[in-house]
C-alpha positions, 0 to 999 in steps of 0.5 A: 402811728402813720408817717406822711410825706412833706411834699405830698405823694407821687402816686408811686409810693404809699400815701402813708407808711409805718415807722419801720418803713419810714426809717428803712426807706427814708426818701419820700415822694418828690425828694421830701421827708417823712413826718408823723401824722400826729404827735403824742400828747405830752400833757402834765399827767405824762410829765408828772408820771415821769418826774422820778423815772429813769431816762430809759423808762421815759424813752420807752413810754414816749415811744409807746405813745408814738405807737411805732411798729417795733417790738417792745423787747427790741425797743428795750434792748435799744434804749439799753445802749444808754447803759454805755454812757458815762453815768448809766443812771443819768445819761444826760446831766443838766448842770447850772452855769448861771442862776437861771441858765442850765446846760443839758450835756448831750455828749456823754456817750461813746463818741462824745457828741449828741448824735450818740443820743439818737444813733445808739438806739436807732442803729440797734433798731435798724440793724434788728429790722434788717436781720428780721427781714433777712435783708441787707442794707447800705446805710449812708451818712454825710457828716459835718463831724459828729454824725459820722463817728456816731453812725460808725460806732453804732453800726460797726460789726452789725449783721446785714448792715454796711455803712458808707460815711462821707465827710468833707476833707478838712472840714472836721476837727482832728479828733472827729476825723480820727474817730472815723478814719480809725474805725476798723470793721469790715462793714464800714467805709469812710470817704473824704470828699473834696468840698464842704458839708453841703457838698457831701449832704447834697451827694448823699441826697442825690444818691438816696433819690437816684433810681439808677443807684438803687437798681445797682444796689438791688442787683447786689441784693442791697437796699438803701437807707440813711443815718442823717437826720433826714431819717425820722428814726434819728428825730424821734430819739431827739425829742426825748432829751428835751422832755428829760431836760425839762423834767431835770429842772423840775427835779432840781426845783428850778422850775415849777411843773407846767411853767415854761422855759426857753431852750437854746439850740446850736443849730446846723441841720436843724434836727436838734431844733426840730426835736424841741419844736415837736416837743413844744407842739406836743405840749412840753412847756416851752416859751420859745426855741432860740436858735444859735448859729455861727457866721454861716447864719442862714438859719438866723436870717430865715427866722428873722426875715423869712428869707432863706437865701444861699444864692450869693453865699459861700460856706465859711469854715469856722471853729464850730464846724458842725454848724458849717451848713447852708442847706439845713434839711429839717427846716422842711419838716417845720414848714410842712407842719406849719404850711402844708405839703403843697406850699412846702413842695413849692418852697423847696423846689424854689430853693433847689432851682434858685437857691432861695425862697421867701416866706409870706409875712403871715408865714414868718409870723407863724415861724416866729411864734416858736423860734427866735435866732441870732449868731456868733462869730469865732471871736465871740465864741472864744470869749465865751469859752474863756469867761466860763472857763474862769468860772470852772466850766469848760465848753466846746465852741458850739455850746459857746454860741448859745450864750449870745442867744441866752443873753439877747433873745429872751423876752422873759427872765425864766429858766433857760436850757442850753444844749451842749452838743459836743464835749470840749475834747473834740475841739481842743485846739480852739478851746486852748486858743480861747484860754490863751494857749495857741497850738495846732496839735490836738495832743498838746492841746488836750494835755494842756487843757487837762492840766490847766483846767483840771479836767479829765480827757476820756480814754476813748479820746486819748486812744485815737492818737495811737490807733492806725488809720484804716480809711485814707481815701479822699475823692471828688464828688463825682467819684463818690458813687463809684467808690461806694460800689467798689466797697460793696 
């Protein structure tokens, strides 16, 4: 499998690269991203073959079909990281909350968010590549709350790897912040940034593309990579759980093999949705991917109107902070797949210059063949949390945005999979508020919900509140580069 560039080739980089190169150096020509030249075929034979498979077996066969240049024993060790999840036999439970609505719980890993699904195996592979090549890497991550903890967790104490993690100061939940600032390993650096997630992601992308920064790193014998979903090493593992979730419904005799389902994805940076899109394109029976946003609803506007416009918008901090994003990186990969490199380059250049672009009517129609979208405000999300808590199911505010899409966007009454991207424990004050108990203190909120709703708080969450803070630096955007160089 070769990987090509979303904005075309600049004549300086190779016209195509293998998987290992795409994940070690994820910045493509003209600031673009790497995408696979082809997708493996997820035909009915493949799905039938894995109807009784363990998640790890499914993952290994999928990766084998992708033809990536990573040794089998490395891939096997990488997917063995799923053994550290709550239930090693089923790392992603799919549970019913309505007769035709099921929640794919992606948060049963080490940091209680869906990012563990990709970053646990991906982190192992990247570290192993660095060791094999006897190279040292700086892994950069910008986080809206979940990528950071998962990145730090997978790379801590890994040889040949240093991690610099940027998070927006005040833009994450307390638990998310504590998961980062209490991580105590010499190869980790956590930096709070004055600004929002878009600011931190923009700073990361600028540094990834900066020749001066790369030269300064090379002088120290360090190469540069990224753990955000700009890196296809993340995306490849995010395709797999969509296949698994479909197979779970077949196993539960809710769906007949080959019949279509809806998938509802709460989306900020569009990586999770992109994984579903690639699965659909490869042959997984998906009717449509329904995108759920919060009031930072630029994705819903784009899918409904073809206009991506952030020129007059200010990012609003909400109770679903992982979706507090205006510039979503992975729409670029969808546009490349649909419109090609030249058009994608034009649209992304227009976005960079004017903060907006508009699809043609034909392009919009193509987008809407695969996607529909809506958004919820905080009050709507709280009402959903309260309603399902009464039925005995506790969900986080990101998952709660999915219910509006489930109820309003489906054109057919067929089974629907919602993706739960984080455990309620990461947003306990919001959940407590939704259940009628307003507190500002996470410790009290966790205790009250646990007692009131009879749900357990995982030990890795309760332990956070007694761990010492190791990383207390908060900087202006202009000082990020200097802080990273000091760390190195």
